[in-house]
N, C-alpha and C positions, 0 to 999 in steps of 0.2 A: 927283400920284396915286400911291400907295402900290400894289403889285402886287395885295393883297387886295381893292382897291377897283375894280380894272378889271373884274371880272367881274360880270355881270348874274345875277339869280337864274335858274335853270333853268326853261324853260316846262313847263307841265302835259304836253305831249306829249313833251319829253324826259325828264320823269320817269318817265312811263308806259312809254316805251321802255327805260331803264335798269331798271326793275322787271322787265320781261318777260325780260331777261337772265337774272337770277338766281332769278325766281320770287317770287311774292308773299309766300311764307313765309320767304323770306331777305331781304326787304327790310323796314326800318323807316320808316314815314312819321309815327308819332305822337310829338309833342314829349316826352312824358313817356318813352316806352320808349326814346327816343334817348338820354338823359341818361348812361348809363354810358360811352357813346362820346363825350361832349362835355365833360367833367369831368376836369381833371388830379388826382391822386391827393392832391396838396398842396393843391388847391383855389385855386392861384394864377390858373389859367385856366380860364374857363367859356365855351364857345363855343355857337353854334348852326349847324344844318344844314339843308338842304332835304331830305335824305334821307340814309339809312344803308344801305349795300349790303353784303352778306355772301357774296361769290361762293365756289363750291366748286371749281372748276377754273380751270387757267391761261387757257383760252379764254375763259371768262367774263370774266375780268379784261381780257383782250384787246379783247373786244367791248365793255366798259365804256368803255375809254380811247378806242377808235375813236369811238364815239358822242359822248363828252365832248369829244374835239378837234374833231370836226366842228360841235358847237353852242356851243363853247368854254364848256364847264362846267368849273368849277373842282372838283379831285378832291384829297382829304386821305387819303393811304394811312395806315392804322393797324394796329399790331401788338397787343401786350399793355397798350398805354396805360400803360406805366410809365416813359414819358420825363420828364425833368426840367427840360426847356427849352421846353415847349409845342410842340414840333414836330409832335405828332400830334393837335393840337386844332385844329378849325376857328375861325375869327374869329367875331366877334359879328354880323357881317351876316346870316347865315343862308343865304347864297348858295351855299356849297360842299357837296359830297356826300363824305360819309366812306365809304371802302371799306375794311372791315375783313378782314384775311386770316386770321381765327381758324378758318374751316373748311378752308383749305388746310393740313392738319396731318398729312399722311401721310408715313410713310417709305418712300422709293421705293426704296432699295438700300443694302446694306452690303457692301463689298469688302474682305475682311480681308487679302488679297493686297496690296491697294493702300494698305491702313490708310485707308479713305474710308467716309463715309455720305453718301448723298443724301437730304435732307429737304427738306419744303416750308415756306415762310416761316412758316405759322402754328403750327408745332409749338413748344410751350413748353420753353424752354431746359432746365428740370429733366428733362423726359421726354427729351429729346435726349440728356443725360448718362445717363440709366437705359438707354436703348437701346444706347448705346455699351458701359456696364457689363456688360448681358446677353450682349454678344458678346464679352467678355473685353478690351474696350479702354478706353481714357480720352478723353472729350472734356472738355478741360480748362478751357473757360470757365466762370466762377463768378462770379456776380453776388448781392447782397443780394436782388434782385427775381427771382432766377431761376424762382420758382414760378408766376410769371405773364408774365414777358419772353417774348417769341416770337422765333424766329430771325431772321425778316425785320427786325424793328426793331433787334435786337441789331447786325446787319450794316448796317443804313441809317445807325446811328449810331457805327459802328466801336467798339464797346464794348470795354472792357479787362478789369475785375475784378480779382480777387484774383491770378491766376497769370501776369500779363504778363511778370512778371521772368523765367519760364523758357520760356514756350510763345508769347507775343506778344499781340497784340489781334485782334480778329476778323478783320481783313484779314488777318493772318498764318495764321489757321486755316481759310481758305478758298481752295478751289483752283478752284472754277468757279461760276458763276451761270447761273440761268434769268431774264430780265427782260423784263418788257412795257414798251415805251416809249410816249412820249405819243401817238403815233398808232395805236396798237394793235398794232403788229408785235413778235413774240417773238423775243427773242434766245436761241437755245439755246446758252449758253456753259458746258454741264455736263461740262466735263472734269475728269479727275482727274490731270493732269499736273503734276509738280512743276517742270519746265522747260519754258518757252513763250515764245521770243523773237520771235514773228512779229509785229510792230507794236505800236502802242500797247495798253495793257493796260487794256480797258474795265472788267474786273472791280474792280480797285483804284480806278477813278474812281467806279464807282457804289457801292461800299462807303463809308459815311461821308457819302454826298451827301443823306441825309435825306429820301429820296422826292421830291427835286426835278429828278431826271434819268431815272427811271424806277422801276417797282415789282417789287421782288424778289419772285419766286413760288416759287423753290426754290433750294438751294446744295448743291455738293459740300464736304462738311467734313473736315478732318484729324483722324484718330484717332492716339492714342498707345498705348504699352504700359500696361497697368493698373498702378496704384501697388500694390506689395506690402509695402513697408516704409516707416513714416511715423513722424516725430517732430515734434511740436508743442512750442513752448518759448515762454514769455513771460519778458521781462526787464524790471526796472524801473530807472530812472535818474533822477538828480536833475536834469539839464539836457539839454535837447534837443540842445545843441551837440556832443554827444558820439556822436549816433547815426550820422551819416554814417560815422564812422570805424569803428565796430562793424559798420556794414552791409559797409563795404569789406573788412573783416576776414573776416565771414561768406561772402562771395562768393569770396575768394580760397581759403579753405579748404575751402569745400563745392562750389564750380562748379556745374554744372547741378542738382545736388541741392537748391540752394536754391530752392524754387519760389515761396515768397511771403514778403514782409517789410512789415510795417505798423507804423505808429505811432499810438498814442492819447493823449491828454492825461487827466490826472486827472478833470477836470469831466466828460468824456464817459464815463468808466467809472462816475463818480457816477450819472449820468443813468441809464445801464443798471440799475445796482444799484437804483435807485429805482423805475424803472418797468418793468423786463424782469422776466418770470415766470422765479422759480427761479435768477436770476443770482446768483452768489456772487463775493466779492472773493478773488482769487487770492492776495494776500499779506496777512500780519497786520498789516502797516503800509503806509500809502499812499505813492505815489511820484509826484512830478510828472508823470512821462512813462512809457509803457510801449511795448515793442517785441513784436510777436508775428511770430513765424516757423515756416515748415515746411522741413523737409529730408525728401525723399521718393526713393524708387528704386524701379524696376520688377523688382528682383532682392532676393532674400534674401541676408543675410550681409554686408549693405555696412556693417555696424557704424555705422549713423547716431547710435545713442545715445551711443556712445564719442565719435564725431567732435563731436557737441553739446556734451558734457561737457568736451572740450579747448576748444572755441570758446569756452564761457562761462568757461572758468577763465583763459584768456588775456584775455577782456573784463574780467573783474574786476580782474586784475592790472595792466592798462593804465589802469584807472579810467573805462573806457567804460560800464560797466553798474555798477548797486549790488547787484542781486540778480536771481535767476531761478528760474523754475519750469519743471521739464520735465514733460510730461504722462505719467502713469503708464499711461494707457489711451486707446483711441479716444474713449470717452465723456469722459474728461476734456478731451482734445484739443478735442472739439466743444464743451464748456464755454467753454473759453478763447476760442474763435472766435465764440461767441455774444456775447460782449462786443464784439466788433468788428462783427458782422453787424448787431446791432442798434440801433447809435450814430446811423444816420440815423433810424430810425423813433421812437424815444424822444424825440427833441427836440421831437417835436409836443406833448408833455405839459407843456414847459417855456415854452410861449407861441410867440410868432412866431420864426421863424429866417430870417435872410438868408443865402443860400448862394453859394458860388464853387467852382467846378471848375477848378482851376488846375494847370499844371505849371511847375516851375523846375528847374534842374539840382540834382541830390541834394545836392552839398555846399553849396548854398545856401538848402536848406530851412530851417534854424534861422535863418538870417538873414531870410528872408522872414516867419516866423513871428513873430519879435520887432518887425519893423518893422510888420507889419500889426496885431499886438496893440496897438501903441502908437498906431497910427492910430484904431483903433476906440474907445479910451478917450477921445481928443481928440474924436472926432464924436459918439460916444453914451456918455458916462460911465455906467459900471455895466453896460454890454453884457458877454455873456459868449462870448468866443471859443472854438469847439469845432474845431480843426484836427486833422484826423485823416485817414489813407488809406495810399496806396502808396508808402512811402518809397523802395522799391526802383526805381522809374521816375519819381520826382520829383512824383508827381501826388497834390496835397493837396486834401482837401474842406474849405475854410476856411469853415465855418459860424459864424455869430453869433447866440446865442439873445439874446431881449430881457432888459433888466434886470427883476428881480423887482419888481413893482407897476406896470409901465409898461403903458399901453393897447397892446393887440397893434397896432391900426390905426395908432397914431402911430408905433410903432417900425418897422413896415414901409413906412411912408412914406419911410424913409430908405434903401429897397433901392438905387435908382439910383444915389444919390450916393454910398453905400457901395461898391458894386461898382465905380463909375468909379475911386474912390480906391485900393481894394485892387489893381484892375488895372493900375493905373499903377505901383505896386510891381513886379508881376509882369513888366511888360514891362522896365522897368529892370533886372531881374536876368536878362533874355534868356530869359523864360518864355512861356507860351502861356496865354490866357484861357479855353480850353476844353481840358481833357485828355481826357474821353471822354464826356460827356454830350451833346455837340454845341453848335449854335448855336441853332436853331429860332427861336422868337419872342423869347425872352428876351433873346439876346446879338445878335440880327441887327444892330442900330443900333450895336453897338461894335465889329463886325467890320472896318469900314473904318478904324478906328483902330488896330486891332491887326495890319492886313496893309498892305503896301505897295500903291499905288495900282495898279502893274502886274498884281498877284497879283488884285485885285478886278476889274480889267478883264478879264483872262484867264477868270475864273470867270463872268463875265457873258455872255461870248463862249460858253463852254462850255453854259450854260445855254440860251441861245437857239439853239445848234445842236441840242441835245437836245429842246427844247421850245419851239418858235417861239411857239407860241400862250399859253404861260406857265399852261397848267392843271394842272400838277403842283406840288402843295402851294406854291401862291403866297403870297409874304410871308413865307416861311421861310428862313432862312438868308442870303438875299440881299434 
């Protein structure tokens, strides 16, 4: 019996008790009204729920979990519902209760001396960025879904995004947490300390646990000096094999000023040009591959433009790139980044897409792409690989669009087989089957193959220690 099958539907008395905690106006009982909370945005998962709750205070979350633990009611925590592995969607049994954190969206504190802000889990990521900017600071975590992704979900999946190269992932950007555990007890770990060696780090354990160990209700986030000077550049290259060498050159020349470094294939750019509003081709002639990167500084007079020109000249002379465009304004820089940011969204218009979120060592990215592309052609002739993403940390979103004219359902029926084959290449190269999206439902059954038996055993023991009744997001991750 799988974890999601162990829980019975909550009784009417339990449902009524849970509704009383948040109030009738913040509980959703009707199936149609629940729909936005039950469907993943890619429409891969459509679940059912006994109830949706929208608590507005940490103590309400605590009361919900206390009741759920006593009655053995399964709980699915949910943020902005932007996850890509189904971790935020209930199963089809209809026995689970969704707890949406969207009403816990306050900024509790900004401490400029410590360069931190304390925010609640339901605060939308883009708003967190704006709050930091209005205080003269930078919160650097940036994702394509930042307009709807919430801080709690971002931390629960340890999201990375565009600026991991310079600032790290969500775990690196978090100093403290407030968490409600399965039995309803609240851990107030909202510390703003940069150093704390007093035992096991519960914070780092909770971040990335996908709501299976506790529900994050608030966090202390790190802030950084606001960017004052910025240069955005796109380079065209005829072969992906030269990209790691140019990245190494850029990192050596620029150091911490290199804050983002992405790769994109021509086919992905063509998808954006075809379906993205007001998107323009940055070069008069196409290139098979493109690199997009930013140099930034919190100080004026860093001469980033001259540094970029020197870097590009060296790359051209070494044959690592074929051409380059330096954005002449912030607006042009945003245009270049739109080509990257729309790459996931526009693939919907090209039919079905089989997706992989993997990481391999940077130097082996070209080898991975070459081997995976060859594999795709053997398994699904005519399918169109669209590998793009964060070359700076080896995280590649290896998406495959269906062949033109093929039935979408027939193509998507290859999802598991293609995933398994691509992941074999990833593991052979010393990589990871999940770089930043998590495990959720999508990769749960793949995890034992990707990790050692000892790792899985220890993870199960940790889950049992935090959640002995298995009520927190059952059937996800493990």
